DSSP file (Angstrom, degrees, kcal/mol; ACC not computed):
  #  RESIDUE AA STRUCTURE BP1 BP2  ACC     N-H-->O    O-->H-N    N-H-->O    O-->H-N    TCO  KAPPA ALPHA  PHI   PSI    X-CA   Y-CA   Z-CA
    1    1 A M    >         0   0    0      0, 0.0     3,-1.0     0, 0.0     0, 0.0   0.000 360.0 360.0 360.0 134.0  -79.5  -52.1  159.9
    2    2 A A  T 3   +     0   0    0      1,-0.3     0, 0.0     3,-0.0     0, 0.0   0.726 360.0  51.6 -70.1 -19.7  -82.7  -52.6  158.0
    3    3 A N  T 3  S+     0   0    0      2,-0.0     2,-0.3    35,-0.0    -1,-0.3  -0.163  94.3  83.2-112.3  41.0  -81.0  -52.9  154.6
    4    4 A T    <   -     0   0    0     -3,-1.0     2,-0.4    32,-0.1    18,-0.2  -0.850  58.9-143.1-132.3 171.2  -78.4  -55.4  155.2
    5    5 A I  E     -A   21   0A   0     16,-2.5    16,-2.3    -2,-0.3     2,-0.4  -0.991  26.0-117.8-136.7 140.7  -78.1  -59.1  155.2
    6    6 A H  E     -Ab  20  77A   0     70,-2.3    72,-3.5    -2,-0.4     2,-0.5  -0.645  33.5-161.8 -85.9 135.0  -75.8  -61.1  157.7
    7    7 A V  E     -Ab  19  78A   0     12,-3.2    12,-2.4    -2,-0.4     2,-0.4  -0.957  13.5-173.8-121.1 132.1  -73.1  -63.1  155.7
    8    8 A D  E     -Ab  18  79A   0     70,-2.6    72,-3.2    -2,-0.5     2,-0.5  -0.997   1.0-173.9-118.7 123.7  -71.0  -66.0  157.0
    9    9 A V  E     +Ab  17  80A   0      8,-2.8     7,-2.2    -2,-0.4     8,-1.5  -0.983  18.9 179.2-115.5 118.8  -68.2  -67.3  154.7
   10   10 A V  E     -Ab  15  81A   0     70,-3.5    72,-2.5    -2,-0.5     5,-0.2  -0.983  15.3-164.8-134.6 131.5  -66.8  -70.5  156.4
   11   11 A S        -     0   0    0      3,-2.7    72,-0.2    -2,-0.4    73,-0.2  -0.393  44.2 -96.6 -94.6-174.9  -64.0  -72.9  155.4
   12   12 A A  S    S+     0   0    0     71,-1.0    71,-0.1    70,-0.4    72,-0.1   0.810 125.2  35.8 -72.2 -22.1  -63.3  -76.4  156.7
   13   13 A E  S    S-     0   0    0     70,-0.3     2,-0.3     1,-0.2    -1,-0.2   0.811 124.0 -11.5 -96.5 -28.2  -60.7  -74.7  159.0
   14   14 A E        -     0   0    0     71,-0.1    -3,-2.7     0, 0.0     2,-0.6  -0.966  68.7 -85.3-161.4 169.7  -62.1  -71.3  160.1
   15   15 A S  E     -A   10   0A   0     -2,-0.3    -5,-0.2    -5,-0.2     3,-0.1  -0.852  36.0-173.9 -86.8 120.8  -64.5  -68.6  159.7
   16   16 A I  E     -     0   0A   0     -7,-2.2     2,-0.3    -2,-0.6    -6,-0.2   0.780  67.5  -0.3 -85.9 -40.5  -63.3  -66.3  157.0
   17   17 A Y  E     +A    9   0A   0     -8,-1.5    -8,-2.8     2,-0.0     2,-0.3  -0.963  58.8 172.5-154.0 135.8  -65.8  -63.6  157.2
   18   18 A S  E     +A    8   0A   0     -2,-0.3     2,-0.3   -10,-0.2   -10,-0.2  -0.928  39.4  77.3-149.4 126.6  -68.9  -62.9  159.5
   19   19 A G  E    S-A    7   0A   0    -12,-2.4   -12,-3.2    -2,-0.3     2,-0.1  -0.966  74.7 -47.2 164.0 178.8  -70.9  -59.7  159.5
   20   20 A D  E     -A    6   0A   0     -2,-0.3     2,-0.3   -14,-0.2   -14,-0.2  -0.460  46.5-175.9 -81.1 151.0  -73.4  -57.5  157.8
   21   21 A A  E     -A    5   0A   0    -16,-2.3   -16,-2.5    34,-0.2    34,-0.3  -0.992  35.2-142.5-144.4 151.0  -73.4  -56.7  154.1
   22   22 A E  S    S-     0   0    0     32,-3.0     2,-0.3     1,-0.4    33,-0.1   0.863  90.5 -21.8 -78.9 -41.3  -75.4  -54.5  151.7
   23   23 A F  E     -C   54   0A   0     31,-0.7    31,-2.9    13,-0.2    -1,-0.4  -0.955  57.3-140.2-162.1 168.6  -75.0  -57.5  149.1
   24   24 A V  E     -CD  53  35A   0     11,-1.8    11,-2.7    -2,-0.3     2,-0.5  -0.995   6.8-159.3-139.4 133.8  -72.9  -60.4  148.2
   25   25 A V  E     +CD  52  34A   0     27,-2.6    27,-2.4    -2,-0.3     9,-0.2  -0.963  19.7 174.4-117.5 125.0  -71.8  -61.6  144.7
   26   26 A L  E     - D   0  33A   0      7,-3.0     7,-3.3    -2,-0.5     2,-1.1  -0.895  39.7-107.2-133.7 161.7  -70.7  -65.3  144.2
   27   27 A P  E     - D   0  32A   0      0, 0.0    20,-3.0     0, 0.0     5,-0.2  -0.715  40.3-170.0 -83.1  87.1  -69.6  -67.6  141.5
   28   28 A G  E >   -ED  46  31A   0     -2,-1.1     3,-0.8     3,-1.1    18,-0.2  -0.347  34.6-113.5 -78.8 158.9  -72.7  -70.0  141.0
   29   29 A V  T 3  S+     0   0    0     16,-1.5    -1,-0.1     1,-0.2    17,-0.1   0.837 121.0  41.7 -60.6 -31.4  -72.2  -73.1  138.8
   30   30 A M  T 3  S-     0   0    0      1,-0.4     2,-0.2    17,-0.0    -1,-0.2   0.351 132.8 -65.5-103.4   8.1  -74.7  -71.6  136.3
   31   31 A G  E <  S-D   28   0A   0     -3,-0.8    -3,-1.1     2,-0.0    -1,-0.4  -0.790  77.8 -25.6 139.5-176.5  -73.3  -68.1  136.6
   32   32 A E  E     -D   27   0A   0     -2,-0.2     2,-0.5    -5,-0.2    -7,-0.0  -0.359  53.9-153.3 -64.6 135.2  -72.8  -65.1  138.9
   33   33 A L  E     -D   26   0A   0     -7,-3.3    -7,-3.0    -2,-0.1     2,-0.4  -0.965   5.2-162.5-115.5 125.4  -75.3  -64.8  141.8
   34   34 A G  E     -D   25   0A   0     -2,-0.5     2,-0.5    -9,-0.2    -9,-0.2  -0.934   8.8-167.5-104.8 135.2  -76.1  -61.5  143.4
   35   35 A I  E     +D   24   0A   0    -11,-2.7   -11,-1.8    -2,-0.4   -30,-0.1  -0.979   8.3 175.7-129.5 126.3  -77.7  -61.6  146.7
   36   36 A Y    >   -     0   0    0     -2,-0.5     3,-1.1   -13,-0.2   -13,-0.2  -0.651  45.7 -68.6-115.6 172.4  -79.4  -58.7  148.5
   37   37 A P  T 3  S+     0   0    0      0, 0.0    39,-0.2     0, 0.0    -1,-0.1  -0.386 119.9  24.2 -64.5 149.0  -81.3  -58.5  151.7
   38   38 A R  T 3  S+     0   0    0     37,-3.0    38,-0.1     1,-0.2   -33,-0.0   0.726  87.9 167.0  72.9  26.4  -84.8  -60.3  151.8
   39   39 A H    <   -     0   0    0     -3,-1.1    -1,-0.2    36,-0.5     3,-0.1  -0.349  46.0 -94.0 -66.0 154.0  -83.6  -62.7  148.9
   40   40 A T        -     0   0    0      1,-0.1    -1,-0.1    34,-0.1    33,-0.0  -0.495  50.9 -99.4 -62.9 129.8  -85.7  -65.7  148.2
   41   41 A P        +     0   0    0      0, 0.0     2,-0.3     0, 0.0    33,-0.2  -0.222  58.7 149.5 -49.9 140.1  -84.4  -68.7  150.1
   42   42 A L  E     - F   0  73A   0     31,-1.6    31,-2.9    -3,-0.1     2,-0.4  -0.974  35.2-148.3-165.5 160.3  -82.3  -71.1  148.1
   43   43 A I  E     + F   0  72A   0     -2,-0.3     2,-0.3    29,-0.2    29,-0.2  -0.998  30.7 157.0-132.7 132.8  -79.4  -73.5  148.3
   44   44 A T  E     - F   0  71A   0     27,-2.4    27,-2.6    -2,-0.4     2,-0.3  -0.956  41.8-102.3-150.6 166.9  -77.0  -74.1  145.4
   45   45 A Q  E     - F   0  70A   0     -2,-0.3   -16,-1.5    25,-0.2     2,-0.3  -0.696  33.0-154.0 -91.2 142.8  -73.6  -75.2  144.6
   46   46 A I  E     -EF  28  69A   0     23,-1.7    23,-1.3    -2,-0.3   -18,-0.2  -0.841   7.1-137.5-118.0 158.3  -70.9  -72.6  143.9
   47   47 A K  E     -     0   0A   0    -20,-3.0    21,-0.7    -2,-0.3    19,-0.2  -0.631  43.9 -68.4-107.9 168.1  -67.7  -73.0  141.7
   48   48 A P  E    S+ F   0  67A   0      0, 0.0     2,-0.3     0, 0.0    19,-0.2  -0.365  87.2  89.6 -60.9 133.7  -64.2  -71.8  142.4
   49   49 A G  E    S- F   0  66A   0     17,-2.3    17,-2.6    19,-0.1     2,-0.4  -0.981  72.6 -39.8 169.4-166.1  -64.0  -68.0  142.3
   50   50 A V  E     - F   0  65A   0     -2,-0.3     2,-0.5    15,-0.2    15,-0.2  -0.814  35.4-156.7 -99.6 127.9  -64.3  -64.7  144.0
   51   51 A V  E     - F   0  64A   0     13,-2.7    13,-2.2    -2,-0.4     2,-0.5  -0.938  13.6-157.3-101.2 124.6  -66.9  -63.8  146.6
   52   52 A R  E     -CF  25  63A   0    -27,-2.4   -27,-2.6    -2,-0.5     2,-0.5  -0.911   6.5-167.6-107.6 129.6  -67.5  -60.1  146.8
   53   53 A I  E     -CF  24  62A   0      9,-2.4     9,-2.8    -2,-0.5     2,-0.9  -0.967  11.6-152.6-117.9 115.7  -69.0  -58.6  150.0
   54   54 A K  E     -C   23   0A   0    -31,-2.9   -32,-3.0    -2,-0.5   -31,-0.7  -0.803  18.9-160.5 -83.5 104.4  -70.3  -55.1  150.1
   55   55 A V    >   -     0   0    0     -2,-0.9     3,-2.1     5,-0.4   -34,-0.2  -0.732  26.3-104.6 -91.2 133.1  -69.8  -54.1  153.7
   56   56 A P  T 3  S+     0   0    0      0, 0.0     3,-0.1     0, 0.0    -1,-0.1  -0.227 102.0  14.6 -56.0 136.5  -71.9  -51.1  154.9
   57   57 A G  T 3  S+     0   0    0      1,-0.2     2,-0.4     2,-0.0    -2,-0.0   0.466 103.7 105.5  75.7   3.7  -69.9  -47.8  155.3
   58   58 A Q    <   -     0   0    0     -3,-2.1    -1,-0.2     1,-0.1    -3,-0.1  -0.946  57.7-156.4-118.9 137.9  -66.9  -49.1  153.4
   59   59 A A  S    S+     0   0    0     -2,-0.4     2,-0.3    -3,-0.1    -1,-0.1   0.917  79.7  68.1 -69.7 -43.0  -65.9  -48.1  149.9
   60   60 A E  S    S-     0   0    0      1,-0.1    -5,-0.4    -6,-0.1     2,-0.3  -0.552  80.7-131.0 -81.2 136.5  -63.9  -51.4  149.3
   61   61 A E        -     0   0    0     -2,-0.3     2,-0.4    -7,-0.1    -7,-0.2  -0.595  22.6-115.5 -78.6 147.2  -65.6  -54.7  149.0
   62   62 A Q  E     -F   53   0A   0     -9,-2.8    -9,-2.4    -2,-0.3     2,-0.4  -0.700  34.2-155.7 -78.4 134.0  -64.3  -57.6  151.0
   63   63 A I  E     -F   52   0A   0     -2,-0.4    25,-2.5   -11,-0.2     2,-0.4  -0.960  13.9-179.5-121.4 127.7  -63.0  -60.2  148.5
   64   64 A V  E     -FG  51  87A   0    -13,-2.2   -13,-2.7    -2,-0.4     2,-0.4  -0.989  20.3-139.7-128.8 126.0  -62.7  -63.8  149.4
   65   65 A Y  E     -FG  50  86A   0     21,-2.8    21,-2.6    -2,-0.4     2,-0.4  -0.716  21.5-171.9 -79.3 129.7  -61.5  -66.8  147.2
   66   66 A V  E     -FG  49  85A   0    -17,-2.6   -17,-2.3    -2,-0.4     2,-0.9  -0.987  25.4-144.5-125.5 138.1  -63.5  -70.0  147.5
   67   67 A Q  E     -F   48   0A   0     17,-2.5    16,-0.2    -2,-0.4     2,-0.1  -0.321  68.4 -77.3 -89.0  52.2  -62.6  -73.4  146.0
   68   68 A G  E    S+     0   0A   0     -2,-0.9     2,-0.4   -21,-0.7    16,-0.3  -0.338  75.4 133.0  83.1-173.8  -66.2  -74.2  145.3
   69   69 A G  E     -F   46   0A   0    -23,-1.3   -23,-1.7    13,-0.2     2,-0.3  -0.981  49.9 -42.7 134.0-143.2  -68.7  -75.3  147.8
   70   70 A F  E     -FH  45  81A   0     11,-2.6    11,-2.3    -2,-0.4     2,-0.5  -0.968  31.6-156.6-133.9 150.2  -72.3  -74.4  148.9
   71   71 A L  E     -FH  44  80A   0    -27,-2.6   -27,-2.4    -2,-0.3     2,-0.4  -0.991   4.7-170.1-131.9 129.8  -74.4  -71.4  149.4
   72   72 A E  E     -FH  43  79A   0      7,-3.2     7,-3.3    -2,-0.5     2,-0.4  -0.973   8.1-169.1-116.1 133.8  -77.5  -71.1  151.6
   73   73 A V  E     +FH  42  78A   0    -31,-2.9   -31,-1.6    -2,-0.4     5,-0.2  -0.979  10.8 170.6-122.6 134.0  -79.6  -68.0  151.4
   74   74 A Q  E >   - H   0  77A   0      3,-3.1     3,-0.6    -2,-0.4   -35,-0.3  -0.836  53.7 -92.2-126.0 172.5  -82.3  -67.1  153.8
   75   75 A P  T 3  S+     0   0    0      0, 0.0   -37,-3.0     0, 0.0   -36,-0.5   0.793 124.7  19.4 -57.7 -32.3  -84.1  -63.6  153.8
   76   76 A D  T 3  S+     0   0    0    -39,-0.2   -70,-2.3   -38,-0.1     2,-0.4   0.326 122.7  55.2-126.3  12.7  -81.6  -62.3  156.4
   77   77 A V  E <   -bH   6  74A   0     -3,-0.6    -3,-3.1   -72,-0.2     2,-0.4  -0.999  49.5-169.0-143.0 142.0  -78.6  -64.7  156.2
   78   78 A V  E     -bH   7  73A   0    -72,-3.5   -70,-2.6    -2,-0.4     2,-0.5  -0.995  12.8-168.9-124.6 129.6  -76.3  -65.8  153.6
   79   79 A T  E     -bH   8  72A   0     -7,-3.3    -7,-3.2    -2,-0.4     2,-0.5  -0.984   4.1-166.9-127.8 127.0  -74.0  -68.8  154.5
   80   80 A V  E     -bH   9  71A   0    -72,-3.2   -70,-3.5    -2,-0.5     2,-0.5  -0.959   5.2-171.6-111.3 118.0  -71.1  -69.8  152.2
   81   81 A L  E     +bH  10  70A   0    -11,-2.3   -11,-2.6    -2,-0.5     2,-0.4  -0.943  15.9 158.8-110.5 120.8  -69.5  -73.2  153.1
   82   82 A S        -     0   0    0    -72,-2.5   -70,-0.4    -2,-0.5     3,-0.2  -0.989  45.8-133.3-142.1 142.6  -66.3  -74.1  151.2
   83   83 A D  S    S+     0   0    0     -2,-0.4   -71,-1.0     1,-0.3     2,-0.4   0.839 102.5  28.3 -62.2 -32.0  -63.5  -76.6  151.9
   84   84 A T        +     0   0    0    -16,-0.3   -17,-2.5   -73,-0.2     2,-0.4  -0.984  69.1 162.1-136.8 122.5  -61.1  -73.8  151.1
   85   85 A A  E     -G   66   0A   0     -2,-0.4     2,-0.4   -19,-0.2   -19,-0.2  -0.982  10.9-177.4-139.9 132.0  -61.7  -70.2  151.5
   86   86 A I  E     -G   65   0A   0    -21,-2.6   -21,-2.8    -2,-0.4     5,-0.1  -0.983  32.3-115.2-133.8 131.0  -59.1  -67.5  151.6
   87   87 A R  E >   -G   64   0A   0     -2,-0.4     3,-1.7   -23,-0.2     4,-0.4  -0.388  33.9-124.1 -60.4 142.4  -59.1  -63.8  152.0
   88   88 A A  G >  S+     0   0    0    -25,-2.5     3,-1.4     1,-0.3    -1,-0.1   0.848 111.8  60.5 -58.1 -36.3  -57.8  -62.3  148.7
   89   89 A R  G 3  S+     0   0    0    -26,-0.3    -1,-0.3     1,-0.3    -2,-0.1   0.711 103.7  52.8 -68.8 -22.2  -55.1  -60.5  150.6
   90   90 A D  G <  S+     0   0    0     -3,-1.7    -1,-0.3     2,-0.1    -2,-0.2   0.431  80.7 116.7 -92.0  -3.7  -53.8  -63.9  151.7
   91   91 A L    <   -     0   0    0     -3,-1.4     2,-0.6    -4,-0.4    -3,-0.0  -0.320  59.7-138.6 -64.9 148.2  -53.5  -65.5  148.4
   92   92 A D     >  -     0   0    0      1,-0.2     4,-2.2    -2,-0.0     5,-0.2  -0.940  11.8-166.9-112.9 108.1  -50.0  -66.6  147.2
   93   93 A E  H  > S+     0   0    0     -2,-0.6     4,-2.7     1,-0.2     5,-0.2   0.949  87.4  55.8 -64.9 -45.0  -49.6  -65.7  143.5
   94   94 A A  H  > S+     0   0    0      1,-0.2     4,-2.3     2,-0.2    -1,-0.2   0.908 108.7  46.7 -50.6 -46.8  -46.5  -67.8  143.1
   95   95 A K  H  > S+     0   0    0      1,-0.2     4,-2.1     2,-0.2    -1,-0.2   0.880 112.1  51.5 -62.0 -42.7  -48.3  -70.9  144.4
   96   96 A A  H  X S+     0   0    0     -4,-2.2     4,-1.6     2,-0.2    -2,-0.2   0.799 109.4  49.4 -60.4 -34.2  -51.2  -70.2  142.1
   97   97 A L  H  X S+     0   0    0     -4,-2.7     4,-2.3     2,-0.2    -2,-0.2   0.920 112.7  47.0 -72.2 -43.8  -49.1  -69.9  139.1
   98   98 A E  H  X S+     0   0    0     -4,-2.3     4,-2.4    -5,-0.2     5,-0.2   0.890 111.6  50.2 -62.0 -39.5  -47.3  -73.0  139.9
   99   99 A A  H  X S+     0   0    0     -4,-2.1     4,-2.0     1,-0.2    -1,-0.2   0.864 110.8  51.3 -58.9 -40.5  -50.6  -74.9  140.5
  100  100 A K  H  X S+     0   0    0     -4,-1.6     4,-2.4     2,-0.2    -2,-0.2   0.905 111.6  45.9 -68.5 -41.4  -51.8  -73.6  137.2
  101  101 A R  H  X S+     0   0    0     -4,-2.3     4,-1.9     2,-0.2    -2,-0.2   0.889 111.3  52.3 -67.9 -38.5  -48.6  -74.8  135.3
  102  102 A L  H  X S+     0   0    0     -4,-2.4     4,-2.6     2,-0.2    -1,-0.2   0.910 112.2  45.5 -66.1 -45.7  -48.7  -78.2  137.0
  103  103 A A  H  X S+     0   0    0     -4,-2.0     4,-2.4    -5,-0.2    -2,-0.2   0.942 112.3  50.8 -67.2 -40.5  -52.4  -78.7  136.0
  104  104 A E  H  X S+     0   0    0     -4,-2.4     4,-1.5     2,-0.2    -1,-0.2   0.843 110.0  49.8 -64.2 -31.8  -51.8  -77.5  132.5
  105  105 A E  H  X S+     0   0    0     -4,-1.9     4,-1.8     2,-0.2    -2,-0.2   0.921 110.1  51.4 -70.3 -45.2  -48.8  -80.0  132.2
  106  106 A T  H  X>S+     0   0    0     -4,-2.6     4,-0.9     1,-0.2     5,-0.8   0.879 108.8  51.0 -57.8 -41.2  -51.1  -82.9  133.5
  107  107 A L  H  <5S+     0   0    0     -4,-2.4     3,-0.3     1,-0.2    -1,-0.2   0.888 110.8  49.6 -65.3 -38.6  -53.7  -82.0  130.8
  108  108 A Q  H  <5S+     0   0    0     -4,-1.5    -2,-0.2     1,-0.2    -1,-0.2   0.845 105.0  55.9 -64.8 -34.3  -51.0  -82.1  128.1
  109  109 A N  H  <5S-     0   0    0     -4,-1.8    -1,-0.2    -5,-0.1    -2,-0.2   0.701  96.4-146.8 -81.2 -21.0  -49.7  -85.4  129.1
  110  110 A R  T  <5 +     0   0    0     -4,-0.9    -3,-0.1    -3,-0.3     3,-0.1   0.948  32.2 166.9  58.4  53.7  -53.2  -86.9  128.8
  111  111 A T      < -     0   0    0     -5,-0.8     2,-0.0     1,-0.2    -5,-0.0   0.432  48.3 -31.2 -73.2-138.6  -53.0  -89.4  131.5
  112  112 A S     >  -     0   0    0      1,-0.1     4,-2.1     4,-0.0    -1,-0.2  -0.293  61.4-109.5 -79.6 166.3  -56.1  -91.3  132.9
  113  113 A K  H  > S+     0   0    0      1,-0.2     4,-2.9     2,-0.2     5,-0.2   0.861 120.4  55.9 -62.6 -32.3  -59.6  -89.6  132.9
  114  114 A A  H  > S+     0   0    0      1,-0.2     4,-3.1     2,-0.2     5,-0.2   0.957 109.9  44.4 -62.6 -49.1  -59.4  -89.4  136.8
  115  115 A D  H  > S+     0   0    0      1,-0.2     4,-3.1     2,-0.2    -1,-0.2   0.907 113.8  50.1 -65.1 -36.2  -56.1  -87.4  136.5
  116  116 A I  H  X S+     0   0    0     -4,-2.1     4,-2.8     2,-0.2     5,-0.2   0.961 112.1  48.9 -64.7 -50.5  -57.6  -85.2  133.7
  117  117 A A  H  X S+     0   0    0     -4,-2.9     4,-2.4     1,-0.2     5,-0.2   0.954 114.1  45.7 -56.2 -48.5  -60.7  -84.5  135.8
  118  118 A M  H  X S+     0   0    0     -4,-3.1     4,-2.9     1,-0.2     5,-0.2   0.947 113.0  48.2 -61.2 -43.9  -58.5  -83.6  138.8
  119  119 A A  H  X S+     0   0    0     -4,-3.1     4,-2.8    -5,-0.2    -1,-0.2   0.893 107.7  55.3 -64.6 -35.0  -56.2  -81.5  136.9
  120  120 A E  H  X S+     0   0    0     -4,-2.8     4,-2.1     2,-0.2    -1,-0.2   0.910 111.4  46.4 -66.2 -39.9  -59.2  -79.6  135.2
  121  121 A G  H  X S+     0   0    0     -4,-2.4     4,-2.0    -5,-0.2    -1,-0.2   0.893 113.3  47.8 -69.2 -34.9  -60.5  -78.8  138.9
  122  122 A E  H  X S+     0   0    0     -4,-2.9     4,-2.4    -5,-0.2    -2,-0.2   0.877 111.8  51.3 -79.7 -27.1  -57.0  -77.7  140.1
  123  123 A L  H  X S+     0   0    0     -4,-2.8     4,-2.3    -5,-0.2    -2,-0.2   0.875 109.8  49.4 -64.7 -37.1  -56.7  -75.5  136.9
  124  124 A A  H  X S+     0   0    0     -4,-2.1     4,-2.1     2,-0.2    -2,-0.2   0.903 111.8  48.4 -61.3 -45.8  -60.0  -73.9  137.6
  125  125 A G  H  X S+     0   0    0     -4,-2.0     4,-2.9     2,-0.2    -2,-0.2   0.932 111.7  49.0 -59.1 -51.4  -59.0  -73.2  141.1
  126  126 A A  H  X S+     0   0    0     -4,-2.4     4,-2.9     1,-0.2     5,-0.2   0.963 112.3  48.9 -52.2 -54.8  -55.6  -71.7  140.0
  127  127 A V  H  X S+     0   0    0     -4,-2.3     4,-1.8     1,-0.2    -1,-0.2   0.876 110.5  49.7 -61.3 -38.7  -57.3  -69.5  137.5
  128  128 A A  H  X S+     0   0    0     -4,-2.1     4,-2.1     2,-0.2    -1,-0.2   0.906 109.9  52.1 -66.5 -39.0  -59.8  -68.3  140.0
  129  129 A Q  H  X S+     0   0    0     -4,-2.9     4,-2.4     1,-0.2    -2,-0.2   0.954 108.9  48.8 -54.5 -52.2  -57.1  -67.5  142.6
  130  130 A L  H  X S+     0   0    0     -4,-2.9     4,-2.5     1,-0.2    -1,-0.2   0.853 109.3  53.0 -66.8 -27.9  -55.2  -65.5  140.1
  131  131 A A  H  X S+     0   0    0     -4,-1.8     4,-2.7    -5,-0.2     5,-0.3   0.926 110.0  50.1 -63.6 -44.4  -58.5  -63.5  139.1
  132  132 A A  H  X S+     0   0    0     -4,-2.1     4,-2.0     2,-0.2    -2,-0.2   0.927 110.4  48.0 -62.4 -42.8  -59.0  -62.8  142.8
  133  133 A I  H  X S+     0   0    0     -4,-2.4     4,-2.2     2,-0.2    -2,-0.2   0.934 112.7  49.2 -65.2 -44.0  -55.4  -61.6  143.1
  134  134 A R  H  X S+     0   0    0     -4,-2.5     4,-2.2     1,-0.2    -2,-0.2   0.935 110.9  51.3 -55.4 -47.2  -55.9  -59.3  139.8
  135  135 A R  H  X S+     0   0    0     -4,-2.7     4,-1.4     1,-0.2    -1,-0.2   0.912 109.3  48.4 -59.9 -44.6  -59.1  -58.0  141.3
  136  136 A L  H  X S+     0   0    0     -4,-2.0     4,-0.9    -5,-0.3    -1,-0.2   0.894 111.1  51.7 -65.9 -41.9  -57.4  -57.0  144.5
  137  137 A R  H  < S+     0   0    0     -4,-2.2     3,-0.5     1,-0.2    -1,-0.2   0.874 104.4  55.6 -64.1 -37.3  -54.5  -55.3  142.6
  138  138 A R  H  < S+     0   0    0     -4,-2.2    -1,-0.2     1,-0.2    -2,-0.2   0.858 105.6  53.3 -64.0 -33.9  -56.9  -53.2  140.6
  139  139 A R  H  <        0   0    0     -4,-1.4    -1,-0.2     1,-0.3    -2,-0.2   0.801 360.0 360.0 -68.0 -26.8  -58.4  -51.9  143.8
  140  140 A S     <        0   0    0     -4,-0.9    -1,-0.3    -3,-0.5    -2,-0.2   0.442 360.0 360.0 -75.7 360.0  -55.0  -50.9  145.1
């Protein structure tokens, strides 16, 4: 198709999505990024959050949670590399709520700076997972 871009979302363990898209929306470290076909090449870091992929001919977007990572954009290809990437339908709300609770508890205990930084990262990831779950529920 002339008005699509190929998208690959890859985790450390597997390929989560590979196919054509009309556009992709990602959580960049400086704000949300929208990528359309023939986008200017770039490489940037992404933060924990939701990747939305508009698949041609489908009303519903594909939603993937990423725990941060990197984005490479070429005019005809978008590659998302993340240590952790999970299809929204595979997210576990109970695990995300427990991770959020534990991270908040660690932050309240004010342990070492390293523990606080790790807890802040875990909290951001848990909140992003819960947002992906909420987005998926709104679609249903």
